[in-house]
Each structure stands twice: as C-alpha cells, then as structure tokens.
mmCIF file of the N, C-alpha and C atoms, coordinates in Angstrom:
data_MODEL
# 
_entry.id   MODEL 
# 
loop_
_atom_site.group_PDB 
_atom_site.id 
_atom_site.type_symbol 
_atom_site.label_atom_id 
_atom_site.label_alt_id 
_atom_site.label_comp_id 
_atom_site.label_asym_id 
_atom_site.label_entity_id 
_atom_site.label_seq_id 
_atom_site.pdbx_PDB_ins_code 
_atom_site.Cartn_x 
_atom_site.Cartn_y 
_atom_site.Cartn_z 
_atom_site.occupancy 
_atom_site.B_iso_or_equiv 
_atom_site.pdbx_formal_charge 
_atom_site.auth_seq_id 
_atom_site.auth_comp_id 
_atom_site.auth_asym_id 
_atom_site.auth_atom_id 
_atom_site.pdbx_PDB_model_num 
ATOM 1   N N  . MET A 1 1  ? 0.839   -1.172 0.000   1.00 0.00 ? 1  MET A N  1 
ATOM 2   C CA . MET A 1 1  ? 0.000   0.000  0.000   1.00 0.00 ? 1  MET A CA 1 
ATOM 3   C C  . MET A 1 1  ? 0.888   1.242  0.000   1.00 0.00 ? 1  MET A C  1 
ATOM 4   N N  . SER A 1 2  ? 0.577   2.196  -0.812  1.00 0.00 ? 2  SER A N  1 
ATOM 5   C CA . SER A 1 2  ? 1.345   3.436  -0.882  1.00 0.00 ? 2  SER A CA 1 
ATOM 6   C C  . SER A 1 2  ? 0.834   4.420  0.154   1.00 0.00 ? 2  SER A C  1 
ATOM 7   N N  . SER A 1 3  ? 1.728   5.228  0.658   1.00 0.00 ? 3  SER A N  1 
ATOM 8   C CA . SER A 1 3  ? 1.349   6.256  1.621   1.00 0.00 ? 3  SER A CA 1 
ATOM 9   C C  . SER A 1 3  ? 2.104   7.531  1.318   1.00 0.00 ? 3  SER A C  1 
ATOM 10  N N  . PHE A 1 4  ? 1.505   8.636  1.669   1.00 0.00 ? 4  PHE A N  1 
ATOM 11  C CA . PHE A 1 4  ? 2.141   9.937  1.506   1.00 0.00 ? 4  PHE A CA 1 
ATOM 12  C C  . PHE A 1 4  ? 2.203   10.569 2.879   1.00 0.00 ? 4  PHE A C  1 
ATOM 13  N N  . CYS A 1 5  ? 3.403   10.758 3.394   1.00 0.00 ? 5  CYS A N  1 
ATOM 14  C CA . CYS A 1 5  ? 3.584   11.268 4.750   1.00 0.00 ? 5  CYS A CA 1 
ATOM 15  C C  . CYS A 1 5  ? 3.577   12.788 4.747   1.00 0.00 ? 5  CYS A C  1 
ATOM 16  N N  . LEU A 1 6  ? 3.218   13.351 5.880   1.00 0.00 ? 6  LEU A N  1 
ATOM 17  C CA . LEU A 1 6  ? 3.224   14.790 6.034   1.00 0.00 ? 6  LEU A CA 1 
ATOM 18  C C  . LEU A 1 6  ? 4.646   15.314 6.148   1.00 0.00 ? 6  LEU A C  1 
ATOM 19  N N  . ARG A 1 7  ? 4.801   16.607 5.951   1.00 0.00 ? 7  ARG A N  1 
ATOM 20  C CA . ARG A 1 7  ? 6.112   17.232 6.133   1.00 0.00 ? 7  ARG A CA 1 
ATOM 21  C C  . ARG A 1 7  ? 6.562   17.024 7.571   1.00 0.00 ? 7  ARG A C  1 
ATOM 22  N N  . GLN A 1 8  ? 7.838   16.880 7.773   1.00 0.00 ? 8  GLN A N  1 
ATOM 23  C CA . GLN A 1 8  ? 8.384   16.672 9.102   1.00 0.00 ? 8  GLN A CA 1 
ATOM 24  C C  . GLN A 1 8  ? 8.318   17.940 9.950   1.00 0.00 ? 8  GLN A C  1 
ATOM 25  N N  . GLU A 1 9  ? 8.369   19.095 9.320   1.00 0.00 ? 9  GLU A N  1 
ATOM 26  C CA . GLU A 1 9  ? 8.329   20.340 10.066  1.00 0.00 ? 9  GLU A CA 1 
ATOM 27  C C  . GLU A 1 9  ? 6.942   20.956 9.949   1.00 0.00 ? 9  GLU A C  1 
ATOM 28  N N  . GLU A 1 10 ? 6.619   21.830 10.879  1.00 0.00 ? 10 GLU A N  1 
ATOM 29  C CA . GLU A 1 10 ? 5.328   22.509 10.852  1.00 0.00 ? 10 GLU A CA 1 
ATOM 30  C C  . GLU A 1 10 ? 5.297   23.518 9.702   1.00 0.00 ? 10 GLU A C  1 
ATOM 31  N N  . PRO A 1 11 ? 4.116   23.745 9.110   1.00 0.00 ? 11 PRO A N  1 
ATOM 32  C CA . PRO A 1 11 ? 4.013   24.772 8.064   1.00 0.00 ? 11 PRO A CA 1 
ATOM 33  C C  . PRO A 1 11 ? 4.370   26.141 8.639   1.00 0.00 ? 11 PRO A C  1 
ATOM 34  N N  . HIS A 1 12 ? 4.984   26.954 7.832   1.00 0.00 ? 12 HIS A N  1 
ATOM 35  C CA . HIS A 1 12 ? 5.344   28.304 8.253   1.00 0.00 ? 12 HIS A CA 1 
ATOM 36  C C  . HIS A 1 12 ? 4.140   29.221 8.083   1.00 0.00 ? 12 HIS A C  1 
ATOM 37  N N  . ILE A 1 13 ? 4.056   30.238 8.916   1.00 0.00 ? 13 ILE A N  1 
ATOM 38  C CA . ILE A 1 13 ? 2.987   31.223 8.778   1.00 0.00 ? 13 ILE A CA 1 
ATOM 39  C C  . ILE A 1 13 ? 3.118   31.878 7.408   1.00 0.00 ? 13 ILE A C  1 
ATOM 40  N N  . GLY A 1 14 ? 2.041   31.924 6.676   1.00 0.00 ? 14 GLY A N  1 
ATOM 41  C CA . GLY A 1 14 ? 2.053   32.521 5.347   1.00 0.00 ? 14 GLY A CA 1 
ATOM 42  C C  . GLY A 1 14 ? 2.159   31.512 4.225   1.00 0.00 ? 14 GLY A C  1 
ATOM 43  N N  . ASP A 1 15 ? 2.496   30.245 4.541   1.00 0.00 ? 15 ASP A N  1 
ATOM 44  C CA . ASP A 1 15 ? 2.505   29.204 3.509   1.00 0.00 ? 15 ASP A CA 1 
ATOM 45  C C  . ASP A 1 15 ? 1.078   28.993 3.012   1.00 0.00 ? 15 ASP A C  1 
ATOM 46  N N  . THR A 1 16 ? 0.919   28.804 1.722   1.00 0.00 ? 16 THR A N  1 
ATOM 47  C CA . THR A 1 16 ? -0.398  28.547 1.158   1.00 0.00 ? 16 THR A CA 1 
ATOM 48  C C  . THR A 1 16 ? -0.352  27.281 0.319   1.00 0.00 ? 16 THR A C  1 
ATOM 49  N N  . ALA A 1 17 ? -1.510  26.677 0.133   1.00 0.00 ? 17 ALA A N  1 
ATOM 50  C CA . ALA A 1 17 ? -1.597  25.467 -0.686  1.00 0.00 ? 17 ALA A CA 1 
ATOM 51  C C  . ALA A 1 17 ? -2.815  25.567 -1.589  1.00 0.00 ? 17 ALA A C  1 
ATOM 52  N N  . THR A 1 18 ? -2.708  24.960 -2.766  1.00 0.00 ? 18 THR A N  1 
ATOM 53  C CA . THR A 1 18 ? -3.816  24.937 -3.713  1.00 0.00 ? 18 THR A CA 1 
ATOM 54  C C  . THR A 1 18 ? -3.977  23.526 -4.248  1.00 0.00 ? 18 THR A C  1 
ATOM 55  N N  . HIS A 1 19 ? -5.166  23.228 -4.744  1.00 0.00 ? 19 HIS A N  1 
ATOM 56  C CA . HIS A 1 19 ? -5.366  21.959 -5.441  1.00 0.00 ? 19 HIS A CA 1 
ATOM 57  C C  . HIS A 1 19 ? -6.433  22.140 -6.513  1.00 0.00 ? 19 HIS A C  1 
ATOM 58  N N  . THR A 1 20 ? -6.197  21.533 -7.664  1.00 0.00 ? 20 THR A N  1 
ATOM 59  C CA . THR A 1 20 ? -7.109  21.591 -8.798  1.00 0.00 ? 20 THR A CA 1 
ATOM 60  C C  . THR A 1 20 ? -7.261  20.190 -9.351  1.00 0.00 ? 20 THR A C  1 
ATOM 61  N N  . LEU A 1 21 ? -8.501  19.774 -9.604  1.00 0.00 ? 21 LEU A N  1 
ATOM 62  C CA . LEU A 1 21 ? -8.770  18.424 -10.099 1.00 0.00 ? 21 LEU A CA 1 
ATOM 63  C C  . LEU A 1 21 ? -8.889  18.435 -11.616 1.00 0.00 ? 21 LEU A C  1 
ATOM 64  N N  . TYR A 1 22 ? -8.119  17.542 -12.271 1.00 0.00 ? 22 TYR A N  1 
ATOM 65  C CA . TYR A 1 22 ? -8.188  17.328 -13.714 1.00 0.00 ? 22 TYR A CA 1 
ATOM 66  C C  . TYR A 1 22 ? -8.471  15.848 -13.931 1.00 0.00 ? 22 TYR A C  1 
ATOM 67  N N  . GLY A 1 23 ? -9.732  15.473 -14.099 1.00 0.00 ? 23 GLY A N  1 
ATOM 68  C CA . GLY A 1 23 ? -10.078 14.052 -14.214 1.00 0.00 ? 23 GLY A CA 1 
ATOM 69  C C  . GLY A 1 23 ? -9.849  13.358 -12.888 1.00 0.00 ? 23 GLY A C  1 
ATOM 70  N N  . THR A 1 24 ? -8.925  12.394 -12.847 1.00 0.00 ? 24 THR A N  1 
ATOM 71  C CA . THR A 1 24 ? -8.592  11.731 -11.585 1.00 0.00 ? 24 THR A CA 1 
ATOM 72  C C  . THR A 1 24 ? -7.270  12.235 -11.019 1.00 0.00 ? 24 THR A C  1 
ATOM 73  N N  . VAL A 1 25 ? -6.704  13.287 -11.620 1.00 0.00 ? 25 VAL A N  1 
ATOM 74  C CA . VAL A 1 25 ? -5.397  13.780 -11.186 1.00 0.00 ? 25 VAL A CA 1 
ATOM 75  C C  . VAL A 1 25 ? -5.550  15.157 -10.546 1.00 0.00 ? 25 VAL A C  1 
ATOM 76  N N  . TYR A 1 26 ? -5.013  15.300 -9.344  1.00 0.00 ? 26 TYR A N  1 
ATOM 77  C CA . TYR A 1 26 ? -4.974  16.587 -8.668  1.00 0.00 ? 26 TYR A CA 1 
ATOM 78  C C  . TYR A 1 26 ? -3.626  17.248 -8.917  1.00 0.00 ? 26 TYR A C  1 
ATOM 79  N N  . LEU A 1 27 ? -3.635  18.537 -9.218  1.00 0.00 ? 27 LEU A N  1 
ATOM 80  C CA . LEU A 1 27 ? -2.421  19.337 -9.206  1.00 0.00 ? 27 LEU A CA 1 
ATOM 81  C C  . LEU A 1 27 ? -2.393  20.027 -7.849  1.00 0.00 ? 27 LEU A C  1 
ATOM 82  N N  . VAL A 1 28 ? -1.442  19.641 -7.017  1.00 0.00 ? 28 VAL A N  1 
ATOM 83  C CA . VAL A 1 28 ? -1.328  20.187 -5.669  1.00 0.00 ? 28 VAL A CA 1 
ATOM 84  C C  . VAL A 1 28 ? -0.138  21.122 -5.648  1.00 0.00 ? 28 VAL A C  1 
ATOM 85  N N  . GLY A 1 29 ? -0.347  22.328 -5.167  1.00 0.00 ? 29 GLY A N  1 
ATOM 86  C CA . GLY A 1 29 ? 0.735   23.301 -5.123  1.00 0.00 ? 29 GLY A CA 1 
ATOM 87  C C  . GLY A 1 29 ? 0.920   23.854 -3.730  1.00 0.00 ? 29 GLY A C  1 
ATOM 88  N N  . LYS A 1 30 ? 2.157   24.113 -3.363  1.00 0.00 ? 30 LYS A N  1 
ATOM 89  C CA . LYS A 1 30 ? 2.481   24.741 -2.090  1.00 0.00 ? 30 LYS A CA 1 
ATOM 90  C C  . LYS A 1 30 ? 3.421   25.895 -2.377  1.00 0.00 ? 30 LYS A C  1 
ATOM 91  N N  . LEU A 1 31 ? 3.115   27.044 -1.829  1.00 0.00 ? 31 LEU A N  1 
ATOM 92  C CA . LEU A 1 31 ? 3.941   28.223 -2.041  1.00 0.00 ? 31 LEU A CA 1 
ATOM 93  C C  . LEU A 1 31 ? 4.418   28.731 -0.690  1.00 0.00 ? 31 LEU A C  1 
ATOM 94  N N  . LYS A 1 32 ? 5.742   28.777 -0.501  1.00 0.00 ? 32 LYS A N  1 
ATOM 95  C CA . LYS A 1 32 ? 6.313   29.376 0.694   1.00 0.00 ? 32 LYS A CA 1 
ATOM 96  C C  . LYS A 1 32 ? 6.510   30.851 0.398   1.00 0.00 ? 32 LYS A C  1 
ATOM 97  N N  . VAL A 1 33 ? 5.700   31.675 1.038   1.00 0.00 ? 33 VAL A N  1 
ATOM 98  C CA . VAL A 1 33 ? 5.677   33.099 0.727   1.00 0.00 ? 33 VAL A CA 1 
ATOM 99  C C  . VAL A 1 33 ? 6.994   33.776 1.082   1.00 0.00 ? 33 VAL A C  1 
ATOM 100 N N  . GLU A 1 34 ? 7.612   33.370 2.201   1.00 0.00 ? 34 GLU A N  1 
ATOM 101 C CA . GLU A 1 34 ? 8.781   34.101 2.689   1.00 0.00 ? 34 GLU A CA 1 
ATOM 102 C C  . GLU A 1 34 ? 9.973   34.050 1.737   1.00 0.00 ? 34 GLU A C  1 
ATOM 103 N N  . ASP A 1 35 ? 10.125  32.974 0.961   1.00 0.00 ? 35 ASP A N  1 
ATOM 104 C CA . ASP A 1 35 ? 11.254  32.920 0.027   1.00 0.00 ? 35 ASP A CA 1 
ATOM 105 C C  . ASP A 1 35 ? 10.807  32.614 -1.402  1.00 0.00 ? 35 ASP A C  1 
ATOM 106 N N  . SER A 1 36 ? 9.519   32.773 -1.674  1.00 0.00 ? 36 SER A N  1 
ATOM 107 C CA . SER A 1 36 ? 8.949   32.557 -3.009  1.00 0.00 ? 36 SER A CA 1 
ATOM 108 C C  . SER A 1 36 ? 9.304   31.190 -3.580  1.00 0.00 ? 36 SER A C  1 
ATOM 109 N N  . HIS A 1 37 ? 9.380   30.189 -2.733  1.00 0.00 ? 37 HIS A N  1 
ATOM 110 C CA . HIS A 1 37 ? 9.696   28.824 -3.161  1.00 0.00 ? 37 HIS A CA 1 
ATOM 111 C C  . HIS A 1 37 ? 8.384   28.097 -3.448  1.00 0.00 ? 37 HIS A C  1 
ATOM 112 N N  . GLU A 1 38 ? 8.231   27.616 -4.662  1.00 0.00 ? 38 GLU A N  1 
ATOM 113 C CA . GLU A 1 38 ? 6.982   26.977 -5.064  1.00 0.00 ? 38 GLU A CA 1 
ATOM 114 C C  . GLU A 1 38 ? 7.237   25.508 -5.376  1.00 0.00 ? 38 GLU A C  1 
ATOM 115 N N  . THR A 1 39 ? 6.375   24.637 -4.895  1.00 0.00 ? 39 THR A N  1 
ATOM 116 C CA . THR A 1 39 ? 6.498   23.201 -5.105  1.00 0.00 ? 39 THR A CA 1 
ATOM 117 C C  . THR A 1 39 ? 5.178   22.675 -5.639  1.00 0.00 ? 39 THR A C  1 
ATOM 118 N N  . PHE A 1 40 ? 5.229   21.792 -6.645  1.00 0.00 ? 40 PHE A N  1 
ATOM 119 C CA . PHE A 1 40 ? 4.020   21.210 -7.207  1.00 0.00 ? 40 PHE A CA 1 
ATOM 120 C C  . PHE A 1 40 ? 4.110   19.698 -7.203  1.00 0.00 ? 40 PHE A C  1 
ATOM 121 N N  . TRP A 1 41 ? 2.978   19.042 -7.017  1.00 0.00 ? 41 TRP A N  1 
ATOM 122 C CA . TRP A 1 41 ? 2.862   17.593 -7.138  1.00 0.00 ? 41 TRP A CA 1 
ATOM 123 C C  . TRP A 1 41 ? 1.662   17.285 -8.021  1.00 0.00 ? 41 TRP A C  1 
ATOM 124 N N  . LEU A 1 42 ? 1.751   16.261 -8.838  1.00 0.00 ? 42 LEU A N  1 
ATOM 125 C CA . LEU A 1 42 ? 0.574   15.711 -9.501  1.00 0.00 ? 42 LEU A CA 1 
ATOM 126 C C  . LEU A 1 42 ? 0.218   14.446 -8.743  1.00 0.00 ? 42 LEU A C  1 
ATOM 127 N N  . VAL A 1 43 ? -0.976  14.386 -8.195  1.00 0.00 ? 43 VAL A N  1 
ATOM 128 C CA . VAL A 1 43 ? -1.396  13.273 -7.352  1.00 0.00 ? 43 VAL A CA 1 
ATOM 129 C C  . VAL A 1 43 ? -2.651  12.667 -7.946  1.00 0.00 ? 43 VAL A C  1 
ATOM 130 N N  . GLU A 1 44 ? -2.658  11.358 -8.138  1.00 0.00 ? 44 GLU A N  1 
ATOM 131 C CA . GLU A 1 44 ? -3.796  10.663 -8.735  1.00 0.00 ? 44 GLU A CA 1 
ATOM 132 C C  . GLU A 1 44 ? -4.497  9.815  -7.687  1.00 0.00 ? 44 GLU A C  1 
ATOM 133 N N  . LEU A 1 45 ? -5.823  9.923  -7.619  1.00 0.00 ? 45 LEU A N  1 
ATOM 134 C CA . LEU A 1 45 ? -6.620  9.088  -6.731  1.00 0.00 ? 45 LEU A CA 1 
ATOM 135 C C  . LEU A 1 45 ? -6.945  7.797  -7.455  1.00 0.00 ? 45 LEU A C  1 
ATOM 136 N N  . LEU A 1 46 ? -6.508  6.678  -6.891  1.00 0.00 ? 46 LEU A N  1 
ATOM 137 C CA . LEU A 1 46 ? -6.775  5.368  -7.476  1.00 0.00 ? 46 LEU A CA 1 
ATOM 138 C C  . LEU A 1 46 ? -8.081  4.853  -6.881  1.00 0.00 ? 46 LEU A C  1 
ATOM 139 N N  . TYR A 1 47 ? -9.144  4.869  -7.671  1.00 0.00 ? 47 TYR A N  1 
ATOM 140 C CA . TYR A 1 47 ? -10.475 4.577  -7.155  1.00 0.00 ? 47 TYR A CA 1 
ATOM 141 C C  . TYR A 1 47 ? -10.655 3.137  -6.710  1.00 0.00 ? 47 TYR A C  1 
ATOM 142 N N  . GLU A 1 48 ? -9.921  2.195  -7.309  1.00 0.00 ? 48 GLU A N  1 
ATOM 143 C CA . GLU A 1 48 ? -10.134 0.796  -6.948  1.00 0.00 ? 48 GLU A CA 1 
ATOM 144 C C  . GLU A 1 48 ? -9.712  0.493  -5.513  1.00 0.00 ? 48 GLU A C  1 
ATOM 145 N N  . ASN A 1 49 ? -8.770  1.254  -4.960  1.00 0.00 ? 49 ASN A N  1 
ATOM 146 C CA . ASN A 1 49 ? -8.358  1.019  -3.575  1.00 0.00 ? 49 ASN A CA 1 
ATOM 147 C C  . ASN A 1 49 ? -8.267  2.317  -2.764  1.00 0.00 ? 49 ASN A C  1 
ATOM 148 N N  . ASN A 1 50 ? -8.810  3.405  -3.300  1.00 0.00 ? 50 ASN A N  1 
ATOM 149 C CA . ASN A 1 50 ? -8.865  4.696  -2.609  1.00 0.00 ? 50 ASN A CA 1 
ATOM 150 C C  . ASN A 1 50 ? -7.507  5.155  -2.091  1.00 0.00 ? 50 ASN A C  1 
ATOM 151 N N  . GLU A 1 51 ? -6.449  4.943  -2.865  1.00 0.00 ? 51 GLU A N  1 
ATOM 152 C CA . GLU A 1 51 ? -5.113  5.397  -2.501  1.00 0.00 ? 51 GLU A CA 1 
ATOM 153 C C  . GLU A 1 51 ? -4.736  6.602  -3.347  1.00 0.00 ? 51 GLU A C  1 
ATOM 154 N N  . LEU A 1 52 ? -3.845  7.404  -2.803  1.00 0.00 ? 52 LEU A N  1 
ATOM 155 C CA . LEU A 1 52 ? -3.268  8.502  -3.565  1.00 0.00 ? 52 LEU A CA 1 
ATOM 156 C C  . LEU A 1 52 ? -1.901  8.083  -4.065  1.00 0.00 ? 52 LEU A C  1 
ATOM 157 N N  . LYS A 1 53 ? -1.598  8.399  -5.306  1.00 0.00 ? 53 LYS A N  1 
ATOM 158 C CA . LYS A 1 53 ? -0.320  8.037  -5.915  1.00 0.00 ? 53 LYS A CA 1 
ATOM 159 C C  . LYS A 1 53 ? 0.302   9.292  -6.508  1.00 0.00 ? 53 LYS A C  1 
ATOM 160 N N  . ILE A 1 54 ? 1.567   9.534  -6.218  1.00 0.00 ? 54 ILE A N  1 
ATOM 161 C CA . ILE A 1 54 ? 2.257   10.670 -6.827  1.00 0.00 ? 54 ILE A CA 1 
ATOM 162 C C  . ILE A 1 54 ? 2.595   10.310 -8.263  1.00 0.00 ? 54 ILE A C  1 
ATOM 163 N N  . VAL A 1 55 ? 2.072   11.078 -9.209  1.00 0.00 ? 55 VAL A N  1 
ATOM 164 C CA . VAL A 1 55 ? 2.291   10.822 -10.623 1.00 0.00 ? 55 VAL A CA 1 
ATOM 165 C C  . VAL A 1 55 ? 3.607   11.446 -11.072 1.00 0.00 ? 55 VAL A C  1 
ATOM 166 N N  . ARG A 1 56 ? 3.864   12.657 -10.638 1.00 0.00 ? 56 ARG A N  1 
ATOM 167 C CA . ARG A 1 56 ? 5.102   13.355 -10.996 1.00 0.00 ? 56 ARG A CA 1 
ATOM 168 C C  . ARG A 1 56 ? 5.539   14.180 -9.798  1.00 0.00 ? 56 ARG A C  1 
ATOM 169 N N  . GLU A 1 57 ? 6.812   14.166 -9.511  1.00 0.00 ? 57 GLU A N  1 
ATOM 170 C CA . GLU A 1 57 ? 7.345   14.917 -8.392  1.00 0.00 ? 57 GLU A CA 1 
ATOM 171 C C  . GLU A 1 57 ? 8.182   16.083 -8.907  1.00 0.00 ? 57 GLU A C  1 
ATOM 172 N N  . ASN A 1 58 ? 8.105   17.187 -8.207  1.00 0.00 ? 58 ASN A N  1 
ATOM 173 C CA . ASN A 1 58 ? 8.956   18.332 -8.517  1.00 0.00 ? 58 ASN A CA 1 
ATOM 174 C C  . ASN A 1 58 ? 9.429   18.917 -7.193  1.00 0.00 ? 58 ASN A C  1 
ATOM 175 N N  . ASP A 1 59 ? 10.676  18.652 -6.838  1.00 0.00 ? 59 ASP A N  1 
ATOM 176 C CA . ASP A 1 59 ? 11.291  19.244 -5.651  1.00 0.00 ? 59 ASP A CA 1 
ATOM 177 C C  . ASP A 1 59 ? 10.533  18.871 -4.381  1.00 0.00 ? 59 ASP A C  1 
ATOM 178 N N  . LEU A 1 60 ? 10.609  17.602 -3.990  1.00 0.00 ? 60 LEU A N  1 
ATOM 179 C CA . LEU A 1 60 ? 9.889   17.135 -2.808  1.00 0.00 ? 60 LEU A CA 1 
ATOM 180 C C  . LEU A 1 60 ? 10.756  17.199 -1.552  1.00 0.00 ? 60 LEU A C  1 
ATOM 181 N N  . GLU A 1 61 ? 11.437  18.310 -1.322  1.00 0.00 ? 61 GLU A N  1 
ATOM 182 C CA . GLU A 1 61 ? 12.241  18.409 -0.119  1.00 0.00 ? 61 GLU A CA 1 
ATOM 183 C C  . GLU A 1 61 ? 11.336  18.511 1.106   1.00 0.00 ? 61 GLU A C  1 
ATOM 184 N N  . ASP A 1 62 ? 11.809  17.964 2.222   1.00 0.00 ? 62 ASP A N  1 
ATOM 185 C CA . ASP A 1 62 ? 11.063  17.917 3.481   1.00 0.00 ? 62 ASP A CA 1 
ATOM 186 C C  . ASP A 1 62 ? 9.785   17.102 3.366   1.00 0.00 ? 62 ASP A C  1 
ATOM 187 N N  . ILE A 1 63 ? 9.714   16.192 2.413   1.00 0.00 ? 63 ILE A N  1 
ATOM 188 C CA . ILE A 1 63 ? 8.531   15.355 2.241   1.00 0.00 ? 63 ILE A CA 1 
ATOM 189 C C  . ILE A 1 63 ? 8.948   13.907 2.404   1.00 0.00 ? 63 ILE A C  1 
ATOM 190 N N  . GLY A 1 64 ? 8.177   13.147 3.139   1.00 0.00 ? 64 GLY A N  1 
ATOM 191 C CA . GLY A 1 64 ? 8.439   11.720 3.247   1.00 0.00 ? 64 GLY A CA 1 
ATOM 192 C C  . GLY A 1 64 ? 7.468   10.966 2.359   1.00 0.00 ? 64 GLY A C  1 
ATOM 193 N N  . TYR A 1 65 ? 7.957   10.056 1.568   1.00 0.00 ? 65 TYR A N  1 
ATOM 194 C CA . TYR A 1 65 ? 7.093   9.260  0.690   1.00 0.00 ? 65 TYR A CA 1 
ATOM 195 C C  . TYR A 1 65 ? 7.613   7.843  0.661   1.00 0.00 ? 65 TYR A C  1 
ATOM 196 N N  . TYR A 1 66 ? 6.702   6.906  0.765   1.00 0.00 ? 66 TYR A N  1 
ATOM 197 C CA . TYR A 1 66 ? 7.084   5.516  0.554   1.00 0.00 ? 66 TYR A CA 1 
ATOM 198 C C  . TYR A 1 66 ? 5.938   4.814  -0.134  1.00 0.00 ? 66 TYR A C  1 
ATOM 199 N N  . GLY A 1 67 ? 6.238   3.805  -0.874  1.00 0.00 ? 67 GLY A N  1 
ATOM 200 C CA . GLY A 1 67 ? 5.196   3.106  -1.620  1.00 0.00 ? 67 GLY A CA 1 
ATOM 201 C C  . GLY A 1 67 ? 5.600   1.699  -1.937  1.00 0.00 ? 67 GLY A C  1 
ATOM 202 N N  . ASP A 1 68 ? 4.715   1.020  -2.682  1.00 0.00 ? 68 ASP A N  1 
ATOM 203 C CA . ASP A 1 68 ? 4.983   -0.371 -3.018  1.00 0.00 ? 68 ASP A CA 1 
ATOM 204 C C  . ASP A 1 68 ? 5.772   -0.471 -4.303  1.00 0.00 ? 68 ASP A C  1 
# 
C-alpha cells in the first residue's frame, strides 16, 4: 500500500496550498511566501483502492514518501 507522509516540520505562517482536479489527477501546489519557493505535485486518486499516488514529483524536499 502506498502512503504519503506529512512534512516533518510545521508549516510556516504565510505558507499557502492549492489543489485543482483534472479528471482523476490533482495538481497540488504549495507556495512558501517568505522565500517565493513553489512546489508542485501531480497526485492521482486510485479509485479501486482509494489510494493517492504521486504521478510526478517536482522538488519534494522535506517530504516523506514511501510506496509499493
């Protein structure tokens, strides 16, 4: 079973997140306002087992991910 772990550190004040659904794929974005650092993930919901799967990663620092 795949899992997506939360960031190890607490979110900073002013951090924002967005998500947009395209079919079964979510575009998830996080913007750190203090240093204009932007991170995006494409995450797909697998309906047969209700799991989330990272389709494409872009700069996943401070993120824990493990899967099958």
